[in-house]
C-alpha positions as MATLAB code, in Angstrom:
seq = 'XXXXXXXXXXXXXXXXXXXXXXXXXXXXXXXXXXXXXXXXXXXXXXXXXXXXXXXXXXXXXXXXXXXXXXXXXXXXXXXXXXXXXXXXXXXXXXXXXXXXXXXXXXXXXXXXXXXXXXXXXXXXXXXXXXXXXXXXXXXXXXXXXXXXXXXXXXXXXXXXXXXXXXXXXXXXXXXXXXXXXXXXXXXXXXXXXXXXX';
ca = [
       0.112    0.164    0.038;
       1.399    3.387   -0.958;
       1.679    5.853    1.973;
      -0.865    8.369    0.467;
      -3.464    5.295    0.574;
      -2.396    4.411    3.813;
      -3.441    7.987    5.110;
      -6.564    8.067    2.898;
      -7.796    4.986    4.573;
      -7.292    6.365    7.991;
      -8.796    9.505    7.426;
     -12.393    8.657    8.627;
     -11.182    7.341   12.151;
      -7.844    9.926   12.239;
      -9.156   12.308   14.903;
     -10.471    9.596   17.156;
      -7.497    7.491   16.880;
      -4.793   10.206   17.574;
      -6.152   13.600   18.542;
      -9.446   12.777   20.801;
      -7.866   14.394   23.883;
      -5.207   17.141   22.800;
      -6.838   20.211   22.853;
      -4.926   21.717   25.704;
      -1.231   20.705   24.255;
      -2.548   21.732   20.711;
      -3.778   25.236   21.976;
      -0.434   25.587   23.823;
       1.689   24.616   20.786;
      -0.290   27.146   18.483;
       0.229   29.849   21.145;
       4.004   29.344   20.813;
       3.987   30.631   17.000;
       2.732   33.982   18.095;
       0.724   34.264   15.116;
      -0.651   38.018   14.578;
      -4.299   38.969   13.447;
      -4.355   39.186    9.662;
      -1.668   37.003    8.832;
      -1.293   34.371    6.029;
      -0.823   30.722    7.241;
       0.210   27.721    5.115;
      -0.735   24.615    7.084;
       1.554   21.957    5.504;
       0.551   18.433    6.125;
      -2.706   19.798    7.941;
      -4.255   16.005    7.799;
      -7.862   16.640    9.016;
      -7.221   20.119   10.264;
      -6.286   19.579   13.931;
      -4.614   23.140   14.087;
      -7.442   24.965   12.180;
      -9.549   25.795   14.970;
      -6.574   27.512   16.907;
      -5.261   29.117   13.850;
      -8.456   30.424   12.753;
      -8.903   32.419   16.143;
      -5.356   34.064   15.608;
      -5.610   35.007   11.972;
      -9.034   36.480   12.715;
     -11.253   37.673    9.813;
      -8.751   39.460    7.605;
      -6.217   36.512    7.653;
      -6.007   33.523    5.588;
      -5.194   29.861    6.035;
      -4.289   27.427    3.526;
      -4.636   23.409    4.209;
      -2.205   21.509    2.246;
      -2.090   17.634    2.334;
      -1.492   15.036   -0.060;
      -4.317   12.811    1.106;
      -7.351   13.714   -0.369;
      -9.478   12.238    2.146;
      -7.649   13.985    5.138;
      -8.505   17.340    3.371;
     -11.953   16.144    2.854;
     -12.546   15.715    6.447;
     -10.665   18.811    7.391;
     -13.142   20.759    5.040;
     -16.175   19.060    6.232;
     -15.291   20.031    9.940;
     -14.144   23.712    9.138;
     -16.380   25.694    6.886;
     -16.100   29.160    8.442;
     -13.200   31.556    7.645;
     -10.941   32.558    4.950;
     -10.055   29.162    3.982;
      -8.328   27.143    1.038;
      -7.550   23.484    0.674;
      -5.040   21.963   -1.522;
      -4.187   18.534   -2.422;
      -0.520   18.434   -3.276;
       2.720   17.030   -2.016;
       4.660   19.213    0.030;
       7.716   18.558   -2.617;
       5.893   20.368   -5.202;
       3.715   23.051   -3.242;
       1.745   24.874   -6.250;
       1.747   28.245   -4.738;
       3.728   31.531   -5.287;
       6.894   32.237   -3.965;
       7.030   34.839   -0.873;
       3.527   34.320    0.134;
       2.877   33.420    3.683;
       3.772   35.240    7.071;
       3.879   31.642    8.702;
       4.475   28.231    7.574;
       3.478   25.521    9.890;
       4.053   21.905    9.700;
       2.493   19.622   12.701;
       2.626   16.086   13.123;
       3.792   15.478    9.493;
       7.471   16.311    8.939;
       8.633   12.913    9.816;
       6.532   11.074    7.129;
       8.136   13.170    4.547;
      10.172   11.063    2.094;
      12.442   13.925    0.982;
      12.763   16.247    3.783;
      15.368   18.586    2.299;
      12.960   19.268   -0.552;
       9.888   19.889    1.537;
      12.180   22.304    3.647;
      13.153   24.118    0.361;
       9.368   23.994   -0.919;
       7.982   25.603    2.632;
      10.620   28.066    2.485;
      10.138   29.090   -1.008;
       6.292   30.084   -0.190;
       7.548   32.103    3.053;
       7.839   35.840    3.114;
      11.450   36.950    4.033;
      11.966   37.549    7.856;
       8.791   35.456    8.549;
       8.421   32.460   10.482;
       8.600   28.613    9.995;
       7.605   25.993   12.660;
       7.860   22.188   12.511;
       6.292   20.680   15.392;
       5.208   17.430   16.880;
       3.330   16.511   20.459;
       6.267   13.874   20.740;
       9.918   13.992   21.039;
      12.170   12.920   18.214;
      13.017    9.641   20.355;
       9.181    9.022   21.120;
       8.238    9.488   17.500;
      10.839    6.931   16.429;
       9.687    4.355   19.035;
       5.861    5.023   18.110;
       6.482    4.584   14.344;
       8.604    1.583   14.832;
       5.520   -0.396   16.450;
       3.242    1.133   14.060;
       2.152    0.161   10.471;
       4.942   -0.762    7.951;
       4.152    2.074    5.867;
       5.203    4.533    8.648;
       7.674    2.218   10.572;
      10.850    3.895    9.260;
       9.538    7.590    9.580;
      11.596    9.484   11.814;
      12.973   13.072   12.362;
      16.502   13.954   11.338;
      19.164   14.113   14.213;
      19.313   17.918   15.574;
      22.783   18.690   13.703;
      21.518   17.359   10.480;
      18.233   19.062   11.030;
      19.820   22.397   11.679;
      22.182   22.026    8.660;
      18.973   21.141    6.567;
      17.210   24.314    7.904;
      20.313   26.714    6.944;
      20.767   25.176    3.486;
      17.080   25.768    2.691;
      17.630   29.411    3.804;
      16.535   29.584    7.612;
      18.197   31.823   10.159;
      17.517   32.079   14.126;
      17.035   28.227   14.258;
      15.722   26.884   17.461;
      14.970   23.167   18.305;
      13.235   21.665   21.235;
      13.069   18.135   21.686;
      11.862   16.912   24.841;
       9.021   14.487   26.091;
       5.753   15.431   24.337;
       7.281   18.162   22.400;
       9.093   18.580   19.203;
       9.527   21.971   17.774;
      12.189   23.306   15.179;
      11.615   27.174   14.294;
      13.389   29.976   12.567;
      13.025   32.673   10.268;
      13.761   32.859    6.279;
      16.480   34.939    5.871;
];
């Protein structure tokens, strides 16, 4: 089974299986992004739209959010749950983001980066659509070690999906044009952030 089919098949039960009781930590996570009202936000690997209610609260009526995911079924569920606000849903792989350069104030990637097959290309694409001096956040509600152990016991389609070691992640982010890099990697939180130079 392809990874896309794997996530398509899980879409209907995704929230109940993995995100049924995470409101406080997700709310705390999004507050760390310090998103300003009126901002344009790209939510990469958005899945079923777990971050959407929180992102919408911060961008307000003048902001815009684009949800991007390669799983059509995940996006379909996200769209069904969230019909209010200035939203667009794009079914596309992160390795070829079909949007103009220098478009977004924030690019966020929650719970997805470990699954990207070409992480270097994904970073380049995410930075490309980010405005200069604006922010990128790559986040998980598990540490890199917790993700590794969790996926190792999971289905074969994601068994080897891990986050890069910290020094490699920093190098990849630098090469994609990110500065002011910070990485938090502790139990129940992974957050890599920076600014487009």
